[in-house]
C-alpha positions in Angstrom: -39.2 9.1 -0.6 -41.0 12.1 0.6 -39.6 13.9 3.7 -36.6 11.5 3.6 -34.4 13.8 5.4 -36.8 14.4 8.3 -37.5 10.7 8.7 -33.8 9.7 8.7 -32.9 12.4 11.2 -35.8 11.5 13.4 -34.9 7.8 13.3 -31.2 8.7 14.2 -32.5 10.2 17.4 -34.5 7.1 18.4 -32.1 4.3 18.6 -29.2 3.8 20.9 -26.6 1.0 20.6 -24.0 -0.3 23.0 -20.5 0.7 21.7 -19.2 -2.8 22.1 -21.8 -4.2 19.7 -21.0 -1.6 17.1 -17.3 -1.9 17.2 -16.7 -5.7 17.4 -19.9 -7.0 15.8 -20.2 -9.7 18.3 -20.6 -13.2 16.9 -23.6 -15.4 17.8 -23.4 -17.6 20.8 -20.9 -20.3 20.3 -19.1 -18.7 17.4 -15.4 -17.7 17.9 -14.1 -15.6 15.1 -11.8 -12.6 15.9 -12.9 -9.2 14.3 -10.6 -7.5 11.8 -10.4 -4.0 10.3 -9.2 -4.1 6.8 -8.1 -0.7 5.0 -9.8 -0.6 1.6 -9.4 3.0 0.3 -8.3 6.6 1.0 -9.3 9.8 -0.8 -10.1 13.5 -0.2 -13.7 12.6 -0.6 -16.6 12.1 -1.1 -16.8 8.4 -0.2 -19.8 6.5 -1.8 -21.4 3.5 -0.2 -24.3 1.6 -1.8 -26.7 0.0 0.7 -27.4 -3.0 -1.6 -30.3 -4.8 0.0 -30.6 -2.5 2.9 -28.3 -1.0 5.5 -28.1 0.6 8.9 -26.3 3.9 9.4 -24.5 4.1 12.8 -23.2 7.4 14.1 -21.1 8.4 17.2 -19.1 9.3 19.2 -20.6 9.0 22.6 -24.1 7.6 22.5 -24.4 5.4 19.3 -27.4 6.0 17.2 -28.6 4.0 14.2 -31.1 4.5 11.3 -32.3 2.2 8.8 -31.4 3.0 5.1 -33.4 1.9 2.0 -32.0 -0.7 -0.3 -29.9 0.1 -3.4 -29.2 3.7 -2.6 -25.7 5.2 -2.9 -24.9 7.6 -0.1 -22.2 10.1 -0.1 -20.0 11.0 2.8 -18.0 14.1 2.9 -16.1 16.0 5.6 -16.6 19.7 5.6 -13.8 20.5 8.2 -15.9 20.0 11.2 -18.8 17.7 10.3 -19.2 14.3 8.6 -22.1 14.9 6.2 -24.1 12.1 4.6 -26.0 12.9 1.3 -28.3 11.2 -0.9 -27.5 12.8 -4.2 -27.5 16.5 -3.4 -29.8 16.2 -0.4 -28.2 16.1 3.0 -29.8 13.5 5.3 -27.6 13.6 8.3 -24.5 15.1 9.8 -22.4 14.6 13.0 -19.5 16.1 14.8 -16.7 13.4 14.9 -14.3 11.5 12.8 -16.2 8.3 11.9 -19.4 6.7 11.1 -20.5 3.2 10.0 -22.7 1.4 7.5 -23.9 -2.1 8.4 -26.0 -4.5 6.3 -29.5 -4.9 7.5 -29.2 -8.6 7.7 -26.3 -10.2 9.6 -25.5 -12.2 6.4 -25.9 -9.2 4.1 -23.6 -7.1 2.0 -22.6 -3.5 1.4 -21.3 -2.3 -2.1 -18.2 -0.1 -2.4 -16.3 0.7 -5.6 -18.2 -2.2 -7.4 -17.3 -4.7 -4.8 -19.5 -6.3 -2.3 -18.4 -6.6 1.3 -19.6 -8.5 4.4 -19.6 -6.9 7.8 -19.5 -3.1 8.2 -17.9 -0.3 6.4 -16.4 2.5 8.5 -15.7 5.9 7.0 -13.2 7.8 9.0 -11.2 11.0 8.9 -7.6 10.1 9.1 -4.5 12.1 8.2 -6.4 14.8 6.5 -8.3 12.2 4.3 -11.3 10.0 4.3 -10.5 6.3 4.6 -12.8 3.2 4.4 -12.3 0.3 6.6 -14.1 -3.1 6.4 -15.0 -4.5 9.8 -15.3 -8.3 9.2 -14.8 -11.4 11.1 -11.7 -13.4 10.4 -13.4 -16.5 8.7 -15.4 -14.2 6.4 -12.3 -12.2 5.7 -10.5 -15.4 4.4 -13.3 -16.0 2.0 -12.1 -12.8 0.3 -8.5 -13.8 0.4 -8.1 -17.3 -0.8 -9.7 -16.7 -4.3 -7.2 -14.0 -4.9 -4.3 -16.4 -3.8 -5.0 -19.8 -5.4 -8.5 -20.1 -6.9 -9.7 -23.5 -8.0 -7.0 -25.9 -7.1 -7.0 -29.2 -5.1 -8.6 -28.8 -1.7 -5.6 -29.8 0.3 -3.7 -26.9 -1.2 -6.5 -24.6 -0.3 -6.6 -25.9 3.2 -2.9 -25.2 3.6 -3.4 -21.7 2.3 -6.3 -21.1 4.6 -4.3 -22.0 7.7 -1.3 -19.9 6.5 -3.6 -16.9 5.7 -5.4 -17.2 9.0 -2.1 -17.3 10.9 -0.7 -14.4 8.8 -3.8 -12.3 9.5 -3.6 -12.7 13.3 0.1 -12.2 13.4 0.2 -9.1 11.3 -2.5 -6.9 13.0 -1.1 -3.3 13.2 -1.2 -1.6 16.5 -0.2 2.0 15.4 -3.0 2.6 12.9 -6.8 2.4 13.0 -6.9 -0.7 10.9 -5.3 -4.2 11.3 -4.5 -5.1 7.7 -4.6 -3.6 4.1 -6.5 -5.2 1.2 -3.4 -5.3 -1.1 -0.1 -7.2 -1.3 1.4 -5.2 1.6 -0.8 -7.5 3.8 -2.9 -10.1 1.9 -4.8 -9.4 -1.3 -8.5 -9.1 -0.3 -11.3 -8.8 -2.8 -14.4 -8.9 -0.4 -17.4 -11.0 -1.0 -17.5 -10.4 -4.7 -14.7 -12.9 -5.2 -15.9 -15.6 -2.9 -16.5 -19.1 -4.3 -17.7 -22.5 -2.8 -14.5 -24.4 -2.9 -12.4 -21.8 -1.2 -15.2 -21.3 1.4 -15.3 -25.1 2.0 -11.5 -25.2 2.6 -11.9 -22.4 5.2 -14.7 -24.0 6.9 -13.0 -27.4 7.1 -9.9 -25.6 8.8 -12.0 -23.2 10.9 -10.0 -21.6 13.6 -6.8 -23.5 12.8 -3.4 -21.6 12.8 0.2 -22.5 12.9 2.1 -22.4 16.2 5.7 -22.7 17.3 6.9 -23.3 20.8 3.3 -22.7 22.0 2.9 -19.3 20.4 1.3 -18.1 17.2 3.7 -18.6 14.3 2.7 -15.0 13.1 5.5 -14.7 10.5 3.7 -17.4 8.3 4.7 -15.8 5.1 3.9 -17.3 1.7 4.6 -16.5 -2.0 4.0 -17.8 -5.6 7.1 -20.1 -6.4 10.5 -20.5 -5.0 12.5 -21.8 -7.9 13.6 -24.9 -6.0 14.4 -23.7 -2.4 12.7 -21.4 0.0 14.7 -18.6 1.8 15.6 -17.8 5.4 13.7 -14.7 6.4 17.0 -13.0 7.6 18.6 -13.6 4.2 15.8 -11.8 2.5 14.5 -9.1 4.7 16.1 -6.8 7.5 14.8 -9.2 10.1 16.0 -11.4 12.9 16.2 -15.2 12.2 12.9 -17.1 12.8 13.2 -20.8 13.7 10.3 -22.0 11.4 11.4 -19.9 8.5 14.6 -21.6 7.6 15.5 -22.5 3.9 14.0 -25.7 2.8 14.5 -27.6 -0.4 11.3 -27.6 -2.5 11.9 -31.2 -3.7 12.1 -34.7 -2.5 15.8 -34.7 -3.2 18.5 -33.5 -0.9 20.3 -30.2 -1.6 23.7 -30.4 -2.9 26.5 -29.4 -0.7 28.2 -25.9 -1.4 25.3 -24.8 -3.4 25.7 -21.1 -2.6 29.4 -19.9 -2.7 30.0 -16.9 -0.4 32.2 -13.8 -1.2 35.8 -14.6 -0.2 37.0 -11.0 -0.5 37.5 -11.2 -4.1 34.2 -10.4 -5.7 33.2 -12.3 -8.7 29.9 -12.5 -10.5 28.5 -15.6 -8.9 26.4 -17.8 -11.2 22.9 -19.0 -10.5 22.9 -22.4 -8.8 21.1 -25.2 -10.7 17.5 -26.1 -9.8 16.6 -29.5 -8.3 15.4 -31.8 -11.2 12.2 -32.7 -9.4 11.3 -29.2 -7.8 7.7 -29.2 -6.7 7.1 -25.7 -8.2 8.5 -26.5 -11.6 5.1 -26.1 -13.0 4.9 -22.5 -12.3 5.1 -20.3 -15.5 7.9 -18.3 -13.7 9.9 -21.3 -12.6 12.4 -20.1 -15.1 12.4 -16.4 -16.3 14.6 -14.0 -18.2 14.5 -10.2 -18.1 16.5 -8.0 -20.5 17.3 -4.2 -20.3 19.0 -1.9 -22.5 22.1 -0.5 -20.6 20.8 3.0 -20.7 17.4 1.9 -19.5 18.7 -0.1 -16.5 21.0 2.9 -15.7 18.0 5.2 -15.4 16.0 2.7 -13.4 18.8 2.1 -11.0 19.6 5.9 -10.7 15.8 6.5 -9.8 16.1 4.0 -6.9 19.5 5.0 -5.3 20.7 8.3 -3.7 23.3 10.3 -5.7 26.0 9.3 -3.3 25.4 5.6 -4.2 25.1 6.0 -7.9 26.5 8.8 -10.2 27.6 8.9 -13.8 27.3 5.8 -16.1 26.7 2.3 -15.0 29.9 0.4 -15.1 29.1 -3.0 -13.8 26.7 -5.3 -11.8 27.8 -8.4 -9.9 26.4 -10.9 -7.5 29.1 -11.1 -4.9 27.3 -13.2 -2.3 24.5 -15.7 -2.2 22.5 -17.1 0.5 22.1 -20.8 1.4 19.0 -21.0 -1.0 21.0 -19.6 -3.8 19.4 -16.1 -3.6 21.3 -13.0 -4.0 22.4 -11.9 -0.7 24.6 -9.0 -1.9 24.7 -7.3 -5.3 27.6 -4.9 -6.2 26.4 -2.0 -8.4 29.4 0.1 -9.8 29.0 3.5 -11.5 31.6 5.9 -12.6 31.4 7.9 -9.4 30.4 5.3 -6.8 29.9 1.6 -5.8 27.2 0.4 -3.6 26.0 -3.0 -2.3 22.4 -3.8 -2.3 21.2 -6.6 -0.1 18.4 -9.3 -0.1 15.0 -8.5 -1.5 15.9 -4.9 -2.1 17.7 -6.1 -5.2 14.3 -6.8 -6.8 13.3 -3.1 -6.4 16.5 -1.7 -7.7 16.4 -3.9 -10.6 12.9 -3.3 -11.7 11.8 -3.8 -15.3 9.2 -2.5 -17.7 5.9 -4.6 -18.0 3.5 -3.0 -20.2 3.3 0.7 -19.1 4.5 0.0 -15.6 7.8 -0.7 -13.8 7.6 -4.0 -11.6 9.9 -5.5 -9.2 12.1 -8.2 -10.5 10.4 -11.6 -10.2 12.7 -12.9 -7.4 16.2 -12.5 -6.0 17.1 -16.0 -7.1 18.9 -14.8 -10.3 22.2 -14.1 -12.1 23.0 -11.0 -14.2 25.3 -10.5 -17.1 26.1 -7.8 -19.7 25.9 -8.8 -23.3 26.8 -6.1 -25.8 24.6 -3.0 -24.8 22.2 -5.1 -22.8 21.9 -6.6 -19.4 20.3 -10.0 -19.0 19.0 -11.5 -15.8 18.1 -15.2 -15.7 16.3 -16.4 -12.7 13.7 -18.7 -11.0 10.7 -18.3 -9.0 8.3 -15.3 -8.1 8.1 -13.6 -4.9 10.3 -13.0 -1.8 10.8 -16.8 -1.3 10.0 -16.9 2.5 7.6 -19.5 3.9 5.2 -21.5 1.8 5.8 -21.9 -1.8 2.2 -21.9 -3.4 3.1 -23.7 -6.6 5.0 -26.3 -4.5 1.9 -26.7 -2.2 -0.3 -27.2 -5.3 2.1 -30.0 -6.6 2.2 -31.8 -3.2 -1.7 -31.7 -3.1 -1.9 -33.1 -6.5 0.4 -36.0 -5.5 -1.9 -36.8 -2.7 -0.3 -35.1 0.4 -2.7 -33.4 2.8 -2.6 -30.0 4.0 -0.8 -30.9 7.4 2.1 -32.5 5.4 2.1 -29.5 3.1 2.4 -27.1 5.9 5.1 -29.2 7.6 7.1 -29.0 4.4 7.4 -25.2 4.4 7.1 -24.4 8.2 9.3 -27.0 9.9 8.6 -27.8 13.5 5.2 -25.9 13.5 2.1 -27.4 14.9 -1.6 -26.8 13.7 -3.8 -25.8 16.6 -6.9 -23.8 17.3 -5.9 -20.1 17.6 -7.9 -19.8 20.7 -5.2 -21.8 22.6 -2.4 -19.4 21.7 -1.0 -16.0 22.6 -0.7 -13.6 19.5 3.1 -13.3 20.0 5.1 -14.1 16.9 
C-alpha cells in the first residue's frame, strides 16, 4: 500500500455526507427499525478496530467526510489531547479536531471487528469523561440478534419469541437520555454479544415478531424486566427495587396452582427469623438448576463480606446475628436485619443479594436471589433459597416450560406481564 497516508487523506477531502445519514443510518424504504447506540468498551486508548471485509471511515464534526478503508486492516485510534489520530500500525493516516469519528462496514450487511467480536452497523470512537469509548450504532432488530443467543439460546421457538418481544420492549424503554449511548452491552442493560453470537433460530424468532412490543394502557410497557428463574413466584417491582409500583409487574404465581393464603408472614413488631415459604409443587421453572440452591459461609468470611458492603455506622465489631424480619407477597426477603456488636441495620429488597455475596471461584458474586432463608449452624451461616435473578417480570425458565407444553408466546407473555397487549411499537409513545 504505497502512499497510503496521502491516498486516504486525499480521499477524506473528497466526500461529503449528510449528518442525518451518518448518525441514524437510515433504513431502506419501507423498513422501520429504530436506531440504538450500544456502549461496548472504554479505555485510556488506543482503540483498535478491524475493517474485516472493508470499511468506511467517517470524520466530523461539521462537514462529514468519508474515506474507504481496505479489508482486514486493524486501525488504531488515539487521542493526543487535541486530535483524534488514526494509525495503521505506526503510520498516521488521518487526524481530526473533535471528539468522535465512525467506522462503517463497506456493505450495508457487512461487519466490523472489535475485540475479537463481529458487529453489524457502525462503531463510533468517542472521547468521553477523559477516556475513549466505543459505541455500536445498530438498528433495533439487528441488535436483538446479538441479545437473544446470550439470554436463551437453542430453546423452543415460542419461548424465543416471548424473549424477543420482552427484549425489544426493554430496549426501547430503557434508552438513556443523559449519556451519549442508549444501552450497555452487559447485565446493567441486556447482555449483547454482537454478530458473533447470532444464530438462525434466534434470528427467526426476531423476524417472526418484528416490531412487536408490550404495551399497557396505550403506552410502551418499558419496564418489561426478565430474569432466569423465580423459584415459584415472581416479585412486585416495588418489593425488590426502590421503585414505584407498576401495574403490569405484580407478583404472579409461576404455576397452574393457586398461591396459598398467608404465604408471606409480615413483621408484627417482634422480629423473628422468618422461614422460606414452600415452593409450588408444579412450578414452571422447577427445571432450572438453581430452582433450589444453598450457599454456606464461614462466620468470619461472611462478617468480612458484610463489613465491606456497609458503612461503619451500620456495621462494627463482630457479626452477631442475621434475621429475615419481613417478606413480600412472593416470599422474597423484604427486610433483613443484620446485627453486629456495635450496630444494627436493616437491608431491603434486592440489596440483600449484594450484602450477602459469596465466593464463586476467585470472585465474589451476588446471592442468587432474595427468595431465601438464612440460619447459623455452628461457626457457619447457611442460606437456602430458590431461583436466580431479581424476580421481576418474565421468568425465563418458566417461559421455557410453558413453550415445551405447547403454549404460544402471547400466552407466555400474558402469564408474566398481566394486562399487557402485544402491538407494533410504531403505534405507541415511549412512555413507560
